[in-house]
TIKOL-473087 format. One record per residue: residue number from 1; x, y, z of N, C-alpha, C in turn; chain. Coordinates in pm, 1 decimal. Example, Ala and Ser with C-alpha at 12.3 -4.5 7.8 and 13.67 -1.06 7.14 Angstrom:
# residues 2
     i      neast     nnorth        nup     caeast    canorth       caup      ceast     cnorth        cup   ch
     1     1319.0     -569.0      780.0     1230.0     -450.0      780.0     1320.0     -330.0      780.0    A
     2     1285.0     -225.0      708.0     1367.0     -106.0      714.0     1290.0        3.0      787.0    A
//
This chain:
# residues 179
     i      neast     nnorth        nup     caeast    canorth       caup      ceast     cnorth        cup   ch
     1    -4261.8     1274.5    -4560.6    -4117.2     1281.7    -4572.3    -4078.3     1344.7    -4705.4    A
     2    -4141.2     1298.4    -4814.3    -4111.1     1354.4    -4945.6    -4148.0     1501.6    -4947.8    A
     3    -4261.4     1534.4    -4888.8    -4304.6     1674.2    -4884.2    -4204.4     1759.1    -4806.7    A
     4    -4151.4     1705.6    -4696.8    -4051.7     1779.6    -4620.0    -3927.6     1806.1    -4704.0    A
     5    -3883.4     1705.1    -4777.8    -3762.4     1720.1    -4858.4    -3781.5     1826.7    -4965.5    A
     6    -3901.7     1835.0    -5020.6    -3928.5     1934.1    -5124.4    -3925.2     2076.0    -5068.4    A
     7    -3978.6     2093.3    -4949.4    -3987.7     2227.5    -4893.5    -3863.7     2268.2    -4815.9    A
     8    -3776.0     2173.9    -4787.5    -3655.3     2205.9    -4711.5    -3678.4     2209.8    -4561.7    A
     9    -3796.8     2170.9    -4516.1    -3826.0     2178.7    -4373.1    -3754.8     2070.0    -4293.1    A
    10    -3692.7     1974.0    -4359.9    -3618.1     1870.8    -4289.7    -3510.6     1935.6    -4202.6    A
    11    -3448.9     2042.0    -4251.1    -3341.3     2107.2    -4175.7    -3394.6     2194.2    -4063.0    A
    12    -3524.8     2211.3    -4055.3    -3582.4     2287.8    -3945.1    -3608.7     2200.7    -3823.4    A
    13    -3584.4     2072.3    -3834.4    -3600.2     1981.1    -3721.8    -3495.1     2015.7    -3617.1    A
    14    -3535.9     2053.6    -3496.2    -3438.6     2097.6    -3395.5    -3340.1     1988.6    -3354.5    A
    15    -3383.9     1863.1    -3351.0    -3293.0     1755.1    -3311.5    -3181.9     1737.3    -3414.1    A
    16    -3218.0     1753.8    -3537.5    -3119.3     1742.4    -3645.3    -3017.4     1855.5    -3635.6    A
    17    -3066.4     1975.7    -3612.3    -2976.1     2090.0    -3597.6    -2886.5     2074.2    -3475.0    A
    18    -2943.2     2023.7    -3365.7    -2864.3     2002.0    -3244.0    -2756.7     1896.8    -3270.1    A
    19    -2792.8     1789.3    -3336.7    -2697.0     1682.1    -3364.5    -2581.4     1727.3    -3451.2    A
    20    -2611.2     1782.5    -3566.8    -2504.9     1825.6    -3658.2    -2433.0     1949.0    -3603.4    A
    21    -2506.3     2035.6    -3533.7    -2442.3     2151.4    -3471.3    -2346.6     2108.4    -3361.5    A
    22    -2386.3     2005.5    -3285.4    -2298.5     1951.4    -3181.3    -2170.2     1895.4    -3239.3    A
    23    -2181.5     1827.8    -3353.0    -2062.3     1775.9    -3419.9    -1972.4     1891.0    -3463.3    A
    24    -2031.9     1996.1    -3516.4    -1952.3     2112.4    -3558.4    -1880.2     2174.7    -3439.0    A
    25    -1950.9     2187.4    -3327.3    -1889.4     2244.4    -3206.8    -1774.7     2155.7    -3158.4    A
    26    -1796.9     2025.6    -3158.1    -1690.6     1933.7    -3116.8    -1568.1     1944.6    -3207.4    A
    27    -1590.9     1965.8    -3334.6    -1479.4     1979.8    -3428.9    -1405.3     2112.5    -3408.6    A
    28    -1478.2     2216.5    -3371.3    -1416.2     2347.8    -3353.0    -1344.4     2362.2    -3219.3    A
    29    -1386.3     2284.0    -3119.9    -1330.1     2297.6    -2985.4    -1177.9     2285.0    -2981.3    A
    30    -1117.8     2180.3    -3038.8     -971.6     2172.6    -3033.4     -903.9     2283.8    -3114.6    A
    31     -966.9     2326.2    -3223.0     -908.7     2434.4    -3303.2     -901.3     2562.8    -3222.4    A
    32    -1006.8     2591.0    -3147.1    -1008.5     2709.6    -3061.0     -909.8     2692.0    -2946.0    A
    33     -910.7     2574.6    -2883.7     -821.0     2549.0    -2769.9     -674.1     2563.5    -2810.5    A
    34     -641.6     2525.5    -2932.4     -502.8     2536.2    -2979.4     -455.4     2681.3    -2985.4    A
    35     -547.9     2775.5    -2992.9     -512.1     2916.7    -2996.9     -471.8     2969.3    -2859.7    A
    36     -510.6     2896.4    -2753.3     -489.0     2945.6    -2617.5     -392.6     2861.7    -2533.9    A
    37     -363.4     2739.6    -2579.1     -275.3     2654.5    -2499.7     -193.3     2562.5    -2588.9    A
    38      -76.0     2527.0    -2540.3        7.8     2431.4    -2612.2      -27.2     2287.4    -2575.0    A
    39     -116.0     2270.3    -2477.2     -156.4     2136.7    -2432.9     -239.1     2064.8    -2539.5    A
    40     -307.6     2140.6    -2623.0     -385.9     2082.9    -2731.7     -308.3     2108.1    -2860.0    A
    41     -271.6     2000.1    -2927.0     -189.2     2012.4    -3046.7     -235.5     1911.0    -3150.7    A
    42     -345.8     1941.4    -3216.6     -399.6     1851.0    -3317.4     -334.6     1878.3    -3452.1    A
    43     -312.6     1772.0    -3526.9     -261.9     1783.4    -3663.3     -380.5     1780.7    -3759.3    A
    44     -352.9     1804.4    -3885.1     -457.5     1794.8    -3986.6     -515.2     1653.6    -3986.5    A
    45     -429.4     1554.9    -3969.0     -475.1     1416.1    -3963.3     -570.6     1391.1    -3847.6    A
    46     -544.5     1454.9    -3733.0     -634.4     1441.2    -3618.3     -773.0     1497.3    -3650.2    A
    47     -775.4     1612.8    -3716.1     -904.0     1673.2    -3752.0     -977.6     1587.9    -3855.2    A
    48     -905.7     1533.5    -3950.6     -969.0     1447.1    -4051.6    -1026.4     1322.7    -3985.1    A
    49     -948.1     1261.8    -3895.1     -995.7     1143.1    -3825.5    -1119.8     1174.7    -3741.7    A
    50    -1117.1     1285.0    -3667.7    -1231.9     1323.7    -3585.5    -1353.9     1350.1    -3673.5    A
    51    -1333.4     1416.4    -3785.1    -1443.3     1443.0    -3878.1    -1503.9     1312.9    -3929.7    A
    52    -1417.9     1218.5    -3968.0    -1467.2     1090.4    -4018.5    -1541.8     1012.7    -3909.6    A
    53    -1488.1     1012.7    -3788.4    -1553.9      940.6    -3678.1    -1689.6     1003.5    -3645.0    A
    54    -1689.6     1133.2    -3620.5    -1812.9     1201.8    -3582.0    -1914.0     1204.9    -3696.3    A
    55    -1865.1     1226.8    -3816.2    -1953.1     1228.0    -3933.1    -2015.7     1091.8    -3958.8    A
    56    -1939.7      986.2    -3937.2    -1993.6      850.7    -3954.3    -2104.4      822.7    -3854.4    A
    57    -2083.2      864.3    -3729.8    -2186.7      846.1    -3628.1    -2311.2      927.1    -3665.8    A
    58    -2292.0     1051.7    -3706.2    -2405.4     1135.1    -3746.8    -2482.0     1076.1    -3864.3    A
    59    -2408.7     1024.9    -3961.8    -2472.5      964.1    -4078.0    -2548.9      837.8    -4038.2    A
    60    -2490.7      757.7    -3951.0    -2558.3      636.4    -3904.8    -2687.2      671.2    -3829.5    A
    61    -2683.5      777.2    -3750.6    -2804.7      821.1    -3679.7    -2910.6      865.4    -3781.0    A
    62    -2869.8      942.9    -3878.6    -2963.6      988.1    -3983.2    -3030.2      869.3    -4051.9    A
    63    -2950.4      771.3    -4091.7    -3004.1      655.2    -4161.7    -3096.9      573.9    -4071.9    A
    64    -3061.0      561.0    -3945.3    -3144.3      485.3    -3851.8    -3278.8      552.5    -3831.1    A
    65    -3277.5      682.8    -3812.4    -3401.9      756.3    -3789.7    -3493.6      743.1    -3911.0    A
    66    -3436.5      742.9    -4027.8    -3518.1      730.9    -4148.9    -3565.5      588.0    -4172.9    A
    67    -3486.6      490.0    -4127.3    -3516.2      350.3    -4159.2    -3613.2      283.6    -4062.4    A
    68    -3615.2      326.5    -3936.9    -3696.3      255.0    -3838.9    -3762.2      353.6    -3743.0    A
    69    -3894.0      350.2    -3734.9    -3964.1      445.3    -3647.4    -3967.6      405.3    -3499.4    A
    70    -3932.0      281.8    -3466.8    -3941.9      235.0    -3328.0    -3835.5      301.5    -3241.9    A
    71    -3878.4      364.1    -3133.2    -3784.0      433.8    -3045.4    -3684.5      335.2    -2985.4    A
    72    -3728.3      212.3    -2956.1    -3638.1      114.8    -2895.3    -3527.3       75.0    -2992.8    A
    73    -3560.0       62.2    -3118.8    -3459.0       31.1    -3220.5    -3360.2      147.2    -3232.9    A
    74    -3414.4      267.6    -3239.2    -3329.3      385.8    -3251.4    -3237.5      400.9    -3130.8    A
    75    -3290.8      376.8    -3011.1    -3209.2      386.2    -2889.2    -3102.2      278.2    -2888.5    A
    76    -3136.8      158.1    -2933.9    -3038.6       49.9    -2942.0    -2924.3       85.3    -3035.3    A
    77    -2957.5      141.2    -3150.3    -2853.2      183.9    -3243.9    -2769.7      296.0    -3182.3    A
    78    -2835.4      388.0    -3114.2    -2761.8      496.8    -3049.1    -2660.3      444.5    -2949.0    A
    79    -2700.4      346.2    -2869.9    -2607.7      288.4    -2772.5    -2496.2      213.7    -2843.4    A
    80    -2531.0      137.9    -2946.5    -2427.0       68.0    -3024.3    -2324.8      166.2    -3080.2    A
    81    -2373.6      274.7    -3135.9    -2283.8      375.1    -3192.3    -2197.5      438.5    -3084.0    A
    82    -2256.4      467.6    -2969.9    -2181.1      529.7    -2860.5    -2071.1      436.8    -2810.3    A
    83    -2104.6      309.4    -2789.1    -2003.7      214.5    -2739.9    -1893.2      196.3    -2842.9    A
    84    -1930.9      182.2    -2967.9    -1830.4      164.8    -3073.2    -1741.1      287.6    -3084.0    A
    85    -1803.5      404.7    -3083.7    -1727.9      529.3    -3092.4    -1631.2      542.0    -2975.4    A
    86    -1681.8      521.4    -2853.9    -1596.0      533.7    -2734.9    -1482.1      432.5    -2735.9    A
    87    -1510.1      310.5    -2778.7    -1405.4      208.5    -2785.2    -1292.4      253.5    -2876.5    A
    88    -1328.1      298.1    -2994.7    -1226.5      340.4    -3091.5    -1154.9      466.4    -3043.2    A
    89    -1232.3      565.7    -3001.0    -1173.7      695.0    -2962.1    -1080.0      680.5    -2841.9    A
    90    -1127.4      616.3    -2736.6    -1045.0      600.1    -2616.1     -921.8      516.5    -2646.6    A
    91     -943.2      409.9    -2719.9     -832.8      319.3    -2749.1     -723.2      387.4    -2829.4    A
    92     -761.0      464.9    -2928.0     -660.1      533.2    -3010.8     -600.6      654.7    -2940.3    A
    93     -678.9      719.6    -2855.4     -629.5      840.9    -2788.9     -534.2      808.6    -2674.3    A
    94     -573.6      721.1    -2585.2     -491.4      694.7    -2466.8     -470.7      546.4    -2439.4    A
    95     -546.3      460.7    -2504.4     -536.8      317.8    -2480.0     -622.6      275.8    -2362.4    A
    96     -669.5      153.6    -2366.3     -750.7      100.6    -2257.8     -661.6       28.8    -2156.7    A
    97     -562.9      -43.7    -2205.9     -465.1     -110.7    -2120.4     -330.7      -42.6    -2144.4    A
    98     -276.1       15.7    -2040.5     -149.1       86.9    -2056.7     -169.9      215.8    -2132.8    A
    99     -103.8      227.4    -2248.2     -121.4      345.5    -2332.4     -160.8      302.6    -2473.2    A
   100     -177.8      400.3    -2559.9     -225.9      371.3    -2694.8     -128.6      287.5    -2777.8    A
   101       -3.3      276.7    -2734.7       94.8      198.1    -2808.3       97.4       51.3    -2767.2    A
   102       22.0       14.0    -2665.2       19.1     -124.0    -2619.2      -55.6     -208.9    -2722.6    A
   103       10.4     -308.3    -2782.9      -53.9     -386.4    -2889.3     -177.5     -464.9    -2843.8    A
   104     -187.9     -494.2    -2715.5     -303.7     -568.7    -2665.9     -433.0     -487.7    -2683.1    A
   105     -422.9     -356.9    -2693.9     -540.8     -271.7    -2711.4     -612.8     -299.2    -2843.1    A
   106     -542.0     -350.2    -2941.9     -605.4     -380.0    -3071.0     -718.2     -482.0    -3055.1    A
   107     -709.8     -566.4    -2953.0     -814.5     -666.9    -2931.0     -950.2     -604.1    -2898.8    A
   108     -949.6     -485.2    -2841.5    -1076.1     -421.0    -2805.7    -1157.7     -380.2    -2928.3    A
   109    -1094.1     -370.3    -3043.3    -1167.8     -337.9    -3165.5    -1255.2     -454.4    -3211.3    A
   110    -1233.0     -573.6    -3156.0    -1310.2     -690.6    -3196.7    -1457.7     -681.3    -3158.5    A
   111    -1488.8     -617.6    -3046.1    -1629.5     -607.9    -3003.7    -1712.2     -522.9    -3101.1    A
   112    -1669.4     -399.6    -3134.8    -1746.8     -324.5    -3234.8    -1748.3     -393.6    -3371.1    A
   113    -1638.3     -459.2    -3405.1    -1633.2     -531.8    -3532.2    -1735.7     -645.8    -3532.7    A
   114    -1747.8     -716.3    -3421.2    -1847.9     -823.5    -3409.7    -1988.5     -765.3    -3421.7    A
   115    -2011.8     -650.1    -3360.6    -2143.8     -586.3    -3367.7    -2178.2     -546.4    -3511.2    A
   116    -2082.1     -490.2    -3580.8    -2105.7     -449.3    -3719.3    -2129.3     -571.6    -3807.6    A
   117    -2044.5     -671.9    -3793.7    -2059.6     -793.2    -3875.2    -2193.5     -860.5    -3847.8    A
   118    -2230.3     -871.8    -3720.9    -2358.1     -931.6    -3686.4    -2476.3     -851.3    -3738.5    A
   119    -2463.5     -719.8    -3735.2    -2570.5     -632.8    -3785.3    -2589.2     -650.5    -3935.5    A
   120    -2479.2     -655.5    -4006.1    -2484.9     -673.8    -4151.4    -2543.8     -810.5    -4184.8    A
   121    -2494.0     -914.3    -4118.3    -2544.1    -1049.6    -4144.4    -2691.8    -1063.0    -4107.3    A
   122    -2735.4     -989.5    -4007.1    -2876.3     -992.0    -3965.8    -2964.0     -898.1    -4045.5    A
   123    -2906.0     -833.3    -4145.0    -2983.2     -743.2    -4229.9    -3034.6     -619.9    -4157.2    A
   124    -2970.8     -583.9    -4046.8    -3008.5     -469.0    -3965.2    -3151.1     -479.5    -3910.9    A
   125    -3207.5     -601.9    -3913.4    -3338.5     -624.1    -3852.4    -3318.7     -638.4    -3702.2    A
   126    -3420.7     -601.5    -3627.0    -3410.3     -598.2    -3480.8    -3365.7     -732.3    -3423.4    A
   127    -3419.9     -841.5    -3472.8    -3382.1     -972.7    -3422.9    -3233.8    -1002.0    -3443.7    A
   128    -3181.9     -964.7    -3557.9    -3039.7     -982.7    -3586.4    -2953.0     -891.7    -3502.2    A
   129    -3005.3     -774.4    -3471.1    -2930.5     -679.7    -3388.8    -2919.6     -729.2    -3244.7    A
   130    -3021.6     -802.7    -3198.4    -3013.3     -862.7    -3064.2    -2892.3     -955.0    -3059.1    A
   131    -2882.6    -1042.5    -3157.5    -2771.3    -1138.1    -3162.0    -2638.5    -1064.7    -3175.8    A
   132    -2633.7     -962.9    -3260.5    -2509.4     -888.0    -3283.6    -2459.3     -821.2    -3156.1    A
   133    -2548.7     -762.3    -3078.7    -2505.9     -692.5    -2957.8    -2470.4     -789.5    -2845.1    A
   134    -2540.6     -901.3    -2836.9    -2501.1    -1003.7    -2738.5    -2363.7    -1059.4    -2775.5    A
   135    -2341.9    -1082.1    -2903.1    -2210.4    -1128.2    -2949.5    -2102.1    -1027.8    -2913.5    A
   136    -2129.9     -899.3    -2932.4    -2032.4     -795.0    -2899.0    -2000.2     -796.8    -2749.5    A
   137    -2101.0     -815.1    -2665.5    -2078.1     -822.9    -2520.6    -1991.7     -944.0    -2487.0    A
   138    -2019.3    -1055.8    -2551.0    -1941.0    -1176.6    -2525.7    -1795.7    -1158.4    -2570.3    A
   139    -1776.8    -1094.8    -2684.7    -1640.6    -1067.9    -2733.2    -1569.4     -973.4    -2637.2    A
   140    -1639.8     -871.9    -2588.8    -1582.4     -776.0    -2493.4    -1531.4     -850.3    -2369.5    A
   141    -1611.1     -940.3    -2316.8    -1572.2    -1017.0    -2197.9    -1458.0    -1112.9    -2230.6    A
   142    -1463.8    -1176.6    -2346.6    -1356.8    -1268.6    -2387.4    -1223.3    -1195.6    -2400.8    A
   143    -1226.0    -1075.4    -2454.5    -1102.7     -996.4    -2467.2    -1044.8     -967.0    -2329.4    A
   144    -1129.3     -925.9    -2236.7    -1081.3     -898.4    -2100.9    -1018.9    -1024.0    -2039.6    A
   145    -1087.1    -1137.6    -2054.5    -1034.9    -1261.2    -1996.8     -902.2    -1301.0    -2061.0    A
   146     -891.4    -1284.3    -2192.1     -766.0    -1316.0    -2260.3     -652.6    -1227.2    -2208.9    A
   147     -679.3    -1098.5    -2197.5     -576.7    -1004.2    -2150.8     -536.1    -1038.6    -2007.4    A
   148     -632.6    -1074.4    -1925.6     -605.1    -1110.7    -1786.4     -521.3    -1237.9    -1777.8    A
   149     -562.1    -1341.9    -1851.7     -488.9    -1468.8    -1849.6     -347.8    -1450.7    -1905.7    A
   150     -334.1    -1364.5    -2005.8     -201.5    -1339.0    -2065.7     -113.8    -1254.4    -1974.4    A
   151     -170.7    -1202.9    -1866.1      -93.2    -1122.3    -1771.8      -65.3     -981.1    -1819.4    A
   152     -148.9     -933.1    -1912.9     -126.6     -799.9    -1968.9     -211.8     -692.8    -1901.5    A
   153     -288.8     -730.2    -1800.6     -374.3     -634.2    -1730.9     -507.3     -696.9    -1697.2    A
   154     -593.3     -619.7    -1636.3     -726.5     -667.3    -1599.6     -824.7     -551.6    -1612.8    A
   155     -867.7     -524.2    -1735.3     -955.3     -408.0    -1760.7    -1100.8     -435.6    -1724.3    A
   156    -1125.3     -463.3    -1597.2    -1259.2     -501.5    -1552.6    -1359.4     -386.7    -1562.8    A
   157    -1319.2     -265.6    -1526.0    -1412.3     -152.5    -1527.6    -1463.5     -122.3    -1667.2    A
   158    -1374.1     -113.1    -1761.7    -1412.2      -85.5    -1900.6    -1498.1     -198.9    -1954.6    A
   159    -1459.8     -320.0    -1921.4    -1533.8     -436.4    -1971.1    -1675.7     -439.3    -1916.0    A
   160    -1691.1     -416.2    -1787.3    -1825.3     -415.8    -1727.9    -1909.0     -303.4    -1788.3    A
   161    -1850.8     -185.8    -1800.5    -1922.6      -70.9    -1855.7    -1967.8      -97.6    -1999.4    A
   162    -1874.1     -135.9    -2086.0    -1908.8     -157.2    -2226.6    -1999.5     -278.7    -2245.3    A
   163    -1973.0     -387.0    -2173.4    -2058.1     -506.2    -2185.9    -2200.6     -476.0    -2142.9    A
   164    -2214.1     -398.8    -2037.0    -2348.1     -360.0    -1991.3    -2419.6     -280.5    -2099.0    A
   165    -2349.7     -187.3    -2161.2    -2412.4     -108.6    -2268.2    -2450.9     -196.5    -2387.0    A
   166    -2365.1     -291.9    -2423.7    -2399.5     -383.8    -2533.7    -2527.4     -459.9    -2499.3    A
   167    -2538.4     -504.4    -2374.3    -2655.5     -582.0    -2333.9    -2781.1     -495.6    -2321.4    A
   168    -2766.4     -370.8    -2281.4    -2880.8     -278.3    -2280.9    -2930.9     -258.8    -2424.3    A
   169    -2838.4     -243.0    -2517.5    -2877.1     -230.7    -2658.3    -2950.2     -357.2    -2704.4    A
   170    -2901.2     -474.0    -2662.3    -2967.4     -599.9    -2698.8    -3110.8     -601.9    -2646.5    A
   171    -3130.0     -554.8    -2523.3    -3264.4     -549.1    -2466.7    -3356.2     -456.7    -2545.2    A
   172    -3302.7     -344.3    -2588.2    -3382.0     -250.6    -2668.0    -3417.9     -310.4    -2803.8    A
   173    -3321.8     -378.8    -2865.8    -3351.3     -443.9    -2994.4    -3452.7     -556.3    -2976.5    A
   174    -3445.0     -627.0    -2865.0    -3540.9     -732.7    -2837.4    -3680.9     -673.0    -2828.5    A
   175    -3691.5     -560.1    -2762.1    -3821.1     -492.1    -2751.6    -3869.5     -449.1    -2889.9    A
   176    -3780.1     -398.7    -2972.0    -3817.9     -356.8    -3106.8    -3858.9     -475.6    -3192.8    A
   177    -3797.2     -591.0    -3170.5    -3829.8     -710.8    -3249.8    -3969.1     -763.4    -3216.2    A
   178    -4019.3     -734.0    -3097.4    -4151.5     -781.8    -3056.8    -4264.1     -705.2    -3124.3    A
   179    -4235.6     -593.0    -3183.0    -4339.0     -510.1    -3245.1    -4383.2     -565.8    -3376.2    A
//
């Protein structure tokens, strides 16, 4: 690793180029689309937010790849990042229940927050990540039940999808913890 950093060959890794290049393409897509249609109308704030979201995910992937060689751990983190990213992005863009202005949507941020808090408290070790992702799945289901009981909707599809992904990540972390 040190030798790679000295020679600069780290940037010749095709997966790294694909990852960061993909982020660049995603960032350029709305800018290009805005030249051809009025349907896409991003502000500077939208681009900054997208950059921070995508850049944070990219940085987290970089740190994970460097910190843990186990493919199951890396895949678990990838799923955690994807679920967290999708929760935030979808919720802020269009909302999960109703539209993005519905205050009940703020509750959906609790699942990624639980995952992050659990990960930090578990020291990012695989065993702690199992607990963090199971907790996130439980919070996801609790939010759906609260929204349903409150009569604000019944987001069963999103809940099943995201909860399943949280639990798949837990299974991957469990496998990594056995090593």
